[in-house]
MDTraj code that builds the backbone (N, CA, C; nanometers):
import mdtraj as md
import numpy as np

residues = "MET SER GLY ALA ASP ARG ASP GLN ARG TYR ALA ALA VAL MET ARG GLU GLN GLN THR ALA PRO VAL THR THR ARG ARG GLY ARG ASN ARG ALA GLN THR ALA ALA MET ALA GLN ASP THR THR SER GLY PHE GLY GLY GLY PHE GLY SER SER THR LEU VAL SER GLU ALA ARG LYS TYR LEU GLY THR ASN PRO THR GLY ARG SER ARG LEU TRP CYS GLY ALA PHE MET ASP MET VAL LEU GLN ARG THR GLY HIS LYS ALA GLY GLY ASN LEU ALA LYS ALA TYR ALA SER TYR GLY PRO ARG VAL SER GLY PRO GLN VAL GLY ALA ILE ALA VAL MET GLY ARG LYS GLY GLY GLY HIS VAL GLY VAL VAL SER GLY ILE ASP PRO ASN GLY ASN PRO ILE ILE VAL SER GLY ASN HIS ASN ARG THR VAL ALA GLU SER VAL TYR PRO ALA GLY ARG ILE GLN ALA TYR VAL LEU PRO GLY GLY".split()
xyz = np.array([
    [-1.4534, 0.9384, 0.6174],
    [-1.3345, 0.9963, 0.5570],
    [-1.2142, 0.9128, 0.5985],
    [-1.1343, 0.8718, 0.5036],
    [-1.0169, 0.7891, 0.5344],
    [-0.8997, 0.8755, 0.5775],
    [-0.7962, 0.8100, 0.6307],
    [-0.6748, 0.8799, 0.6720],
    [-0.6101, 0.9517, 0.5550],
    [-0.6189, 0.8904, 0.4345],
    [-0.5599, 0.9531, 0.3167],
    [-0.6299, 1.0843, 0.2842],
    [-0.7629, 1.0886, 0.3055],
    [-0.8368, 1.2102, 0.2767],
    [-0.7985, 1.3224, 0.3724],
    [-0.7583, 1.2871, 0.4950],
    [-0.7227, 1.3875, 0.5937],
    [-0.5763, 1.4295, 0.5845],
    [-0.4921, 1.3528, 0.5182],
    [-0.3495, 1.3825, 0.5113],
    [-0.3267, 1.4959, 0.4116],
    [-0.2815, 1.6105, 0.4598],
    [-0.2657, 1.7287, 0.3775],
    [-0.1642, 1.7101, 0.2653],
    [-0.0546, 1.6372, 0.2934],
    [0.0463, 1.6147, 0.1890],
    [-0.0137, 1.5350, 0.0754],
    [-0.0905, 1.4332, 0.1078],
    [-0.1521, 1.3487, 0.0066],
    [-0.2545, 1.4299, -0.0728],
    [-0.3332, 1.5120, -0.0036],
    [-0.4340, 1.5941, -0.0705],
    [-0.3686, 1.6913, -0.1676],
    [-0.2539, 1.7490, -0.1297],
    [-0.1849, 1.8428, -0.2177],
    [-0.1362, 1.7734, -0.3441],
    [-0.0838, 1.6535, -0.3314],
    [-0.0383, 1.5773, -0.4477],
    [-0.1567, 1.5470, -0.5382],
    [-0.2671, 1.5074, -0.4773],
    [-0.3851, 1.4722, -0.5552],
    [-0.4383, 1.5930, -0.6331],
    [-0.4367, 1.7121, -0.5731],
    [-0.4854, 1.8321, -0.6412],
    [-0.3987, 1.8688, -0.7605],
    [-0.2695, 1.8334, -0.7545],
    [-0.1784, 1.8695, -0.8625],
    [-0.2029, 1.7878, -0.9894],
    [-0.2626, 1.6718, -0.9755],
    [-0.2829, 1.5848, -1.0904],
    [-0.3993, 1.6356, -1.1752],
    [-0.3831, 1.6358, -1.3057],
    [-0.4870, 1.6815, -1.3971],
    [-0.5249, 1.5671, -1.4897],
    [-0.6126, 1.4772, -1.4438],
    [-0.6525, 1.3624, -1.5226],
    [-0.8031, 1.3511, -1.5258],
    [-0.8530, 1.2550, -1.5998],
    [-0.9967, 1.2331, -1.6125],
    [-1.0584, 1.2030, -1.4766],
    [-1.1779, 1.2554, -1.4498],
    [-1.2394, 1.2377, -1.3185],
    [-1.3122, 1.1044, -1.3024],
    [-1.2393, 0.9946, -1.2917],
    [-1.2977, 0.8644, -1.2625],
    [-1.2793, 0.8438, -1.1127],
    [-1.3872, 0.8553, -1.0368],
    [-1.3740, 0.8515, -0.8920],
    [-1.4142, 0.7169, -0.8351],
    [-1.3608, 0.6884, -0.7168],
    [-1.3931, 0.5660, -0.6449],
    [-1.5123, 0.5906, -0.5540],
    [-1.5533, 0.4853, -0.4836],
    [-1.6633, 0.4987, -0.3891],
    [-1.6335, 0.6030, -0.2828],
    [-1.5088, 0.6228, -0.2510],
    [-1.4697, 0.7147, -0.1447],
    [-1.4485, 0.8563, -0.1978],
    [-1.4747, 0.8811, -0.3272],
    [-1.4602, 1.0142, -0.3820],
    [-1.3198, 1.0471, -0.4284],
    [-1.2276, 0.9536, -0.4156],
    [-1.0894, 0.9749, -0.4568],
    [-1.0807, 0.9501, -0.6066],
    [-0.9995, 1.0271, -0.6753],
    [-0.9813, 1.0116, -0.8178],
    [-0.8745, 0.9060, -0.8421],
    [-0.9174, 0.7857, -0.8801],
    [-0.8254, 0.6736, -0.8976],
    [-0.7246, 0.7001, -1.0091],
    [-0.7660, 0.7683, -1.1146],
    [-0.6732, 0.7986, -1.2236],
    [-0.5613, 0.8902, -1.1752],
    [-0.5924, 0.9825, -1.0853],
    [-0.4898, 1.0706, -1.0306],
    [-0.3899, 0.9911, -0.9478],
    [-0.4395, 0.9036, -0.8638],
    [-0.3513, 0.8238, -0.7797],
    [-0.2596, 0.7380, -0.8657],
    [-0.3144, 0.6759, -0.9681],
    [-0.2341, 0.5906, -1.0556],
    [-0.1297, 0.6714, -1.1313],
    [-0.1652, 0.7923, -1.1743],
    [-0.0722, 0.8748, -1.2510],
    [0.0484, 0.9175, -1.1689],
    [0.0296, 0.9393, -1.0387],
    [0.1422, 0.9854, -0.9596],
    [0.2346, 0.8731, -0.9170],
    [0.1898, 0.7498, -0.9259],
    [0.2736, 0.6365, -0.8877],
    [0.3626, 0.5978, -1.0054],
    [0.4902, 0.5855, -0.9797],
    [0.5822, 0.5449, -1.0845],
    [0.5654, 0.3962, -1.1093],
    [0.5470, 0.3558, -1.2356],
    [0.5272, 0.2153, -1.2673],
    [0.6617, 0.1456, -1.2804],
    [0.6840, 0.0480, -1.1933],
    [0.8083, -0.0286, -1.1966],
    [0.7785, -0.1765, -1.2142],
    [0.6709, -0.2074, -1.2850],
    [0.6273, -0.3447, -1.3016],
    [0.7378, -0.4349, -1.3540],
    [0.8161, -0.3872, -1.4503],
    [0.9166, -0.4730, -1.5113],
    [1.0235, -0.5177, -1.4124],
    [1.0392, -0.4458, -1.3028],
    [1.1405, -0.4803, -1.2052],
    [1.1081, -0.6042, -1.1225],
    [0.9855, -0.6556, -1.1309],
    [0.9459, -0.7685, -1.0493],
    [0.9348, -0.8977, -1.1281],
    [0.9396, -0.8902, -1.2584],
    [0.9389, -1.0091, -1.3426],
    [0.8075, -1.0833, -1.3435],
    [0.7908, -1.1690, -1.4447],
    [0.6732, -1.2537, -1.4537],
    [0.5444, -1.1743, -1.4574],
    [0.4339, -1.2425, -1.4224],
    [0.3035, -1.1797, -1.4214],
    [0.2694, -1.1206, -1.2869],
    [0.3637, -1.1122, -1.1966],
    [0.3355, -1.0659, -1.0624],
    [0.3919, -0.9267, -1.0406],
    [0.3640, -0.8359, -1.1337],
    [0.4192, -0.7022, -1.1265],
    [0.3540, -0.6168, -1.0204],
    [0.4153, -0.5039, -0.9959],
    [0.3711, -0.4144, -0.8904],
    [0.2297, -0.3650, -0.9134],
    [0.1943, -0.3372, -1.0377],
    [0.0616, -0.2832, -1.0613],
    [-0.0462, -0.3851, -1.0254],
    [-0.0171, -0.5131, -1.0351],
    [-0.1129, -0.6163, -0.9971],
    [-0.1385, -0.6132, -0.8467],
    [-0.0339, -0.6060, -0.7684],
    [-0.0464, -0.6030, -0.6228],
    [-0.1183, -0.4756, -0.5771],
    [-0.0800, -0.3621, -0.6319],
    [-0.1426, -0.2353, -0.5960],
    [-0.2887, -0.2345, -0.6390],
    [-0.3164, -0.2798, -0.7599],
    [-0.4548, -0.2830, -0.8085],
    [-0.5434, -0.3700, -0.7207],
    [-0.4925, -0.4850, -0.6807],
    [-0.5697, -0.5743, -0.5944],
    [-0.5970, -0.5079, -0.4604],
    [-0.4970, -0.4456, -0.4018],
    [-0.5147, -0.3789, -0.2722],
    [-0.6151, -0.2644, -0.2827],
    [-0.6096, -0.1894, -0.3913],
    [-0.7005, -0.0752, -0.4082],
    [-0.8465, -0.1173, -0.4245],
    [-0.8717, -0.2385, -0.4634],
    [-1.0100, -0.2860, -0.4778],
    [-1.0866, -0.2751, -0.3468],
    [-1.0149, -0.2749, -0.2365],
    [-1.0785, -0.2822, -0.1044],
    [-1.0762, -0.1504, -0.0281],
    [-1.0393, -0.0409, -0.0954],
    [-1.0367, 0.0896, -0.0286],
    [-1.1721, 0.1163, 0.0379],
    [-1.1662, 0.1585, 0.1636],
    [-1.2884, 0.1918, 0.2352],
    [-1.3605, 0.0732, 0.2974],
    [-1.2990, -0.0453, 0.2923],
    [-1.3646, -0.1648, 0.3459],
    [-1.2712, -0.2378, 0.4425],
    [-1.3236, -0.3434, 0.5031],
    [-1.2437, -0.4380, 0.5800],
    [-1.2781, -0.5772, 0.5288],
    [-1.2054, -0.6258, 0.4290],
    [-1.2384, -0.7554, 0.3701],
    [-1.1961, -0.8756, 0.4547],
    [-1.1283, -0.8515, 0.5668],
    [-1.0790, -0.9637, 0.6478],
    [-1.1809, -1.0130, 0.7490],
    [-1.2771, -0.9306, 0.7864],
    [-1.3736, -0.9685, 0.8884],
    [-1.3190, -0.9616, 1.0308],
    [-1.1936, -0.9218, 1.0453],
    [-1.1326, -0.9117, 1.1787],
    [-1.1611, -0.7727, 1.2363],
    [-1.1673, -0.7655, 1.3678],
    [-1.1943, -0.6370, 1.4315],
    [-1.0677, -0.5683, 1.4816],
    [-0.9601, -0.6428, 1.5007],
    [-0.8355, -0.5858, 1.5528],
    [-0.7152, -0.6449, 1.4797],
    [-0.6095, -0.5666, 1.4732],
    [-0.4794, -0.6141, 1.4249],
    [-0.4888, -0.6917, 1.2926],
    [-0.5470, -0.6289, 1.1901],
    [-0.5698, -0.7030, 1.0664],
    [-0.4918, -0.6532, 0.9443],
    [-0.3952, -0.5634, 0.9616],
    [-0.3185, -0.5173, 0.8451],
    [-0.2400, -0.6331, 0.7822],
    [-0.1836, -0.7212, 0.8656],
    [-0.1095, -0.8366, 0.8141],
    [-0.2007, -0.9350, 0.7427],
    [-0.3192, -0.9555, 0.7970],
    [-0.4157, -1.0451, 0.7325],
    [-0.4583, -0.9894, 0.5969],
    [-0.4734, -0.8570, 0.5873],
    [-0.5071, -0.7943, 0.4597],
    [-0.3930, -0.8124, 0.3593],
    [-0.2695, -0.7894, 0.4037],
    [-0.1541, -0.8068, 0.3151],
    [-0.1469, -0.9506, 0.2658],
    [-0.1683, -1.0455, 0.3552],
    [-0.1671, -1.1868, 0.3212],
    [-0.2732, -1.2175, 0.2150],
    [-0.3920, -1.1657, 0.2328],
    [-0.5015, -1.1871, 0.1375],
    [-0.4664, -1.1315, -0.0004],
    [-0.4133, -1.0090, -0.0045],
    [-0.3765, -0.9463, -0.1317],
    [-0.2677, -1.0278, -0.2017],
    [-0.1685, -1.0700, -0.1266],
    [-0.0605, -1.1500, -0.1849],
    [-0.1141, -1.2802, -0.2447],
    [-0.1967, -1.3500, -0.1702],
    [-0.2489, -1.4775, -0.2192],
    [-0.3384, -1.4588, -0.3414],
    [-0.4187, -1.3537, -0.3416],
    [-0.5091, -1.3296, -0.4554],
    [-0.4348, -1.2862, -0.5807],
    [-0.3090, -1.2480, -0.5681],
    [-0.2296, -1.2113, -0.6861],
    [-0.1262, -1.3190, -0.7203],
    [-0.1414, -1.4367, -0.6591],
    [-0.0563, -1.5493, -0.6942],
    [0.0760, -1.5573, -0.6195],
    [0.0943, -1.4797, -0.5171],
    [0.2170, -1.4824, -0.4371],
    [0.2017, -1.5789, -0.3205],
    [0.3139, -1.6161, -0.2616],
    [0.3097, -1.7031, -0.1439],
    [0.2480, -1.6263, -0.0269],
    [0.1876, -1.7017, 0.0640],
    [0.1262, -1.6422, 0.1824],
    [0.2337, -1.5785, 0.2694],
    [0.1946, -1.4749, 0.3427],
    [0.2892, -1.4058, 0.4284],
    [0.2522, -1.4076, 0.5750],
    [0.1329, -1.4538, 0.6069],
    [0.0908, -1.4606, 0.7466],
    [0.0201, -1.3359, 0.7933],
    [-0.0153, -1.3348, 0.9211],
    [-0.0946, -1.2268, 0.9778],
    [-0.0149, -1.1234, 1.0569],
    [0.1117, -1.1496, 1.0838],
    [0.1909, -1.0582, 1.1664],
    [0.2665, -0.9569, 1.0806],
    [0.2391, -0.8305, 1.1038],
    [0.2978, -0.7235, 1.0226],
    [0.4501, -0.7281, 1.0206],
    [0.5110, -0.7388, 1.1368],
    [0.6574, -0.7342, 1.1434],
    [0.7235, -0.8527, 1.0741],
    [0.6528, -0.9648, 1.0609],
    [0.7095, -1.0821, 0.9943],
    [0.7379, -1.0544, 0.8467],
    [0.6714, -0.9556, 0.7888],
    [0.6930, -0.9239, 0.6473],
    [0.8314, -0.8648, 0.6214],
    [0.9022, -0.8241, 0.7247],
    [1.0375, -0.7710, 0.7070],
    [1.1313, -0.8761, 0.6496],
    [1.0971, -1.0046, 0.6668],
    [1.1800, -1.1123, 0.6114],
    [1.1037, -1.1938, 0.5064],
    [0.9982, -1.1375, 0.4507],
    [0.9140, -1.2074, 0.3531],
    [0.9850, -1.2292, 0.2195],
    [1.0623, -1.1341, 0.1755],
    [1.1291, -1.1429, 0.0453],
    [1.2559, -1.0613, 0.0460],
    [1.3189, -1.0464, -0.0706],
    [1.4423, -0.9679, -0.0768],
    [1.4162, -0.8209, -0.0435],
    [1.5033, -0.7642, 0.0367],
    [1.4906, -0.6232, 0.0739],
    [1.5399, -0.5320, -0.0370],
    [1.4800, -0.4147, -0.0439],
    [1.5264, -0.3085, -0.1332],
    [1.5519, -0.1855, -0.0468],
    [1.6364, -0.0965, -0.0930],
    [1.6829, 0.0139, -0.0087],
    [1.5834, 0.1281, 0.0073],
    [1.4869, 0.1371, -0.0793],
    [1.3914, 0.2480, -0.0706],
    [1.2576, 0.2093, -0.1289],
    [1.1628, 0.3025, -0.1252],
    [1.0286, 0.2700, -0.1734],
    [1.0258, 0.2425, -0.3233],
    [0.9560, 0.1377, -0.3600],
    [0.9301, 0.1036, -0.4994],
    [0.7841, 0.0642, -0.5093],
    [0.7182, 0.1078, -0.6141],
    [0.5785, 0.0702, -0.6326],
    [0.5688, -0.0820, -0.6363],
    [0.4801, -0.1362, -0.5538],
    [0.4609, -0.2806, -0.5457],
    [0.5401, -0.3477, -0.4363],
    [0.6347, -0.2758, -0.3755],
    [0.7106, -0.3334, -0.2643],
    [0.6237, -0.3330, -0.1385],
    [0.6524, -0.4232, -0.0487],
    [0.5834, -0.4295, 0.0798],
    [0.6597, -0.3401, 0.1768],
    [0.5883, -0.2508, 0.2438],
    [0.6489, -0.1607, 0.3421],
    [0.6132, -0.2102, 0.4817],
    [0.7154, -0.2277, 0.5642],
    [0.6965, -0.2733, 0.7022],
    [0.7310, -0.1572, 0.7948],
    [0.6383, -0.1251, 0.8828],
    [0.6544, -0.0110, 0.9727],
    [0.6471, -0.0541, 1.1179],
    [0.7093, 0.0258, 1.2023],
    [0.6969, 0.0054, 1.3452],
    [0.5855, 0.0925, 1.3990],
    [0.5311, 0.0536, 1.5096],
    [0.4343, 0.1341, 1.5824],
    [0.4390, 0.0881, 1.7266],
    [0.3915, 0.1699, 1.8155],
    [0.3927, 0.1352, 1.9569],
    [0.3129, 0.0061, 1.9773],
    [0.3793, -0.0943, 2.0314],
    [0.3120, -0.2204, 2.0596],
    [0.3074, -0.3186, 1.9439],
    [0.3712, -0.2884, 1.8310],
    [0.3658, -0.3830, 1.7202],
    [0.4180, -0.3253, 1.5912],
    [0.3497, -0.3565, 1.4832],
    [0.3929, -0.3107, 1.3523],
    [0.2751, -0.2801, 1.2626],
    [0.3061, -0.2407, 1.1415],
    [0.2044, -0.2134, 1.0398],
    [0.2663, -0.2500, 0.9058],
    [0.1839, -0.2939, 0.8117],
    [0.2340, -0.3368, 0.6822],
    [0.1367, -0.2960, 0.5722],
    [0.1916, -0.2674, 0.4535],
    [0.1095, -0.2321, 0.3384],
    [0.1930, -0.2397, 0.2124],
    [0.1312, -0.2047, 0.1009],
    [0.1999, -0.2094, -0.0281],
    [0.2198, -0.0667, -0.0794],
    [0.3395, -0.0380, -0.1285],
    [0.3719, 0.0950, -0.1806],
    [0.3000, 0.1150, -0.3139],
    [0.2203, 0.2220, -0.3213],
    [0.1472, 0.2526, -0.4445],
    [0.2038, 0.3747, -0.5158],
    [0.2933, 0.4465, -0.4510],
    [0.3529, 0.5651, -0.5115],
    [0.4488, 0.6304, -0.4151],
    [0.5054, 0.7415, -0.4591],
    [0.6000, 0.8175, -0.3785],
    [0.5623, 0.9644, -0.3937],
    [0.5455, 1.0346, -0.2819],
    [0.5066, 1.1749, -0.2910],
    [0.6272, 1.2614, -0.3300],
    [0.6051, 1.3894, -0.3600],
    [0.7149, 1.4767, -0.4038],
    [0.8282, 1.4908, -0.3028],
    [0.8029, 1.4603, -0.1751],
    [0.9057, 1.4699, -0.0716],
    [0.9784, 1.3378, -0.0479],
    [0.9478, 1.2358, -0.1283],
    [1.0137, 1.1069, -0.1138],
    [0.9476, 1.0132, -0.0138],
    [0.8328, 1.0530, 0.0403],
    [0.7599, 0.9676, 0.1338],
    [0.6751, 0.8666, 0.0575],
    [0.6676, 0.7436, 0.1071],
    [0.5884, 0.6430, 0.0370],
    [0.4386, 0.6636, 0.0554],
    [0.3650, 0.6371, -0.0501],
    [0.2189, 0.6319, -0.0442],
    [0.1868, 0.4835, -0.0352],
    [0.1112, 0.4453, 0.0655],
    [0.0923, 0.3040, 0.0962],
    [-0.0549, 0.2698, 0.1090],
    [-0.0939, 0.1575, 0.0470],
    [-0.2272, 0.1011, 0.0662],
    [-0.2131, -0.0040, 0.1749],
    [-0.2896, 0.0120, 0.2829],
    [-0.2792, -0.0830, 0.3933],
    [-0.4141, -0.1057, 0.4585],
    [-0.4257, -0.2203, 0.5225],
    [-0.5450, -0.2524, 0.5988],
    [-0.5324, -0.1985, 0.7396],
    [-0.6470, -0.1812, 0.8031],
    [-0.6557, -0.1348, 0.9416],
    [-0.5915, 0.0019, 0.9614],
    [-0.6059, 0.0872, 0.8629],
    [-0.5653, 0.2278, 0.8736],
    [-0.6936, 0.3029, 0.9071],
    [-0.7090, 0.3409, 1.0329],
    [-0.8352, 0.3984, 1.0814],
    [-0.9513, 0.3016, 1.0586],
    [-0.9247, 0.1741, 1.0827],
    [-1.0230, 0.0647, 1.0772],
    [-1.0776, 0.0360, 0.9373],
    [-1.0003, 0.0720, 0.8343],
    [-1.0419, 0.0451, 0.6976],
    [-0.9179, 0.0271, 0.6102],
    [-0.9369, -0.0177, 0.4875],
    [-0.8273, -0.0172, 0.3910],
    [-0.8183, 0.1258, 0.3387],
    [-0.7006, 0.1837, 0.3452],
    [-0.6820, 0.3222, 0.3023],
    [-0.5487, 0.3373, 0.2309],
    [-0.5391, 0.4427, 0.1532],
    [-0.4159, 0.4775, 0.0823],
    [-0.3710, 0.6112, 0.1381],
    [-0.2521, 0.6130, 0.1951],
    [-0.2071, 0.7321, 0.2652],
    [-0.0552, 0.7477, 0.2569],
    [-0.0097, 0.8701, 0.2752],
    [0.1327, 0.9005, 0.2803],
    [0.1827, 0.8703, 0.4215],
    [0.2960, 0.8028, 0.4291],
    [0.3605, 0.7737, 0.5567],
    [0.4975, 0.8401, 0.5568],
    [0.5444, 0.8881, 0.6703],
    [0.6795, 0.9451, 0.6757],
    [0.7834, 0.8380, 0.6413],
    [0.8775, 0.8722, 0.5553],
    [0.9801, 0.7765, 0.5128],
    [1.0565, 0.7195, 0.6322],
    [1.0777, 0.7989, 0.7341],
    [1.1513, 0.7535, 0.8513],
    [1.0802, 0.6475, 0.9334],
    [0.9523, 0.6305, 0.9117],
    [0.8761, 0.5305, 0.9865],
    [0.8944, 0.3901, 0.9283],
    [0.9401, 0.3796, 0.8052],
    [0.9520, 0.2498, 0.7388],
    [1.0761, 0.1777, 0.7885],
    [1.0585, 0.0568, 0.8366],
    [1.1692, -0.0253, 0.8851],
    [1.2276, -0.1128, 0.7761],
    [1.1453, -0.1516, 0.6777],
    [1.1954, -0.2369, 0.5688],
    [1.1027, -0.2261, 0.4485],
    [1.1636, -0.2364, 0.3311],
    [1.0904, -0.2525, 0.2058],
    [1.1320, -0.3877, 0.1517],
    [1.0376, -0.4719, 0.1182],
    [1.0706, -0.6038, 0.0628],
    [0.9898, -0.6271, -0.0637],
    [1.0476, -0.7029, -0.1557],
    [0.9789, -0.7394, -0.2778],
    [0.8940, -0.8624, -0.2539],
    [0.7754, -0.8652, -0.3142],
    [0.6907, -0.9824, -0.2942],
    [0.7534, -1.1078, -0.3521],
    [0.7330, -1.2197, -0.2834],
    [0.7848, -1.3488, -0.3295],
    [0.6959, -1.4106, -0.4357],
    [0.7391, -1.5222, -0.4890],
    [0.6647, -1.5894, -0.5963],
    [0.5604, -1.6827, -0.5487],
])
top = md.Topology()
chain = top.add_chain()
for i, resn in enumerate(residues, 1):
    res = top.add_residue(resn, chain, resSeq=i)
    for name in ("N", "CA", "C"):
        top.add_atom(name, md.element.get_by_symbol(name[0]), res)
traj = md.Trajectory(xyz[None], top)
């Protein structure tokens, strides 16, 4: 069970959605998750829209595609960025705070940089819950790629992916 499955706020949002039951390997209804995320693809220009970054990240839900055993959220973000045609961002989560232009709040497809005791965490915003908290796909969330709601106050920076 992923962190997203255990997060009550996320589960409540998911139950509210009434869409076709196309489920992922983890039992999550992907159509529901996509429906609740506001599409802001046009805000990023070119072929590198938010839905591309989110879609690529979601391909790995429930897995660890990096092969690393520790501190791999940055490596996952780097992999997703490169596979969608963006410049590399490196392996350090906190370094993503200066990866691209900052935006003032969560936007689908933006990179969210968070603090944590002893370091940082990074992921891509896939939606916003009814309380304004970002829903984020990130690596090394309970040792797997997961999609979960994070408290808005935990986010240190939102940045747009570079070209």
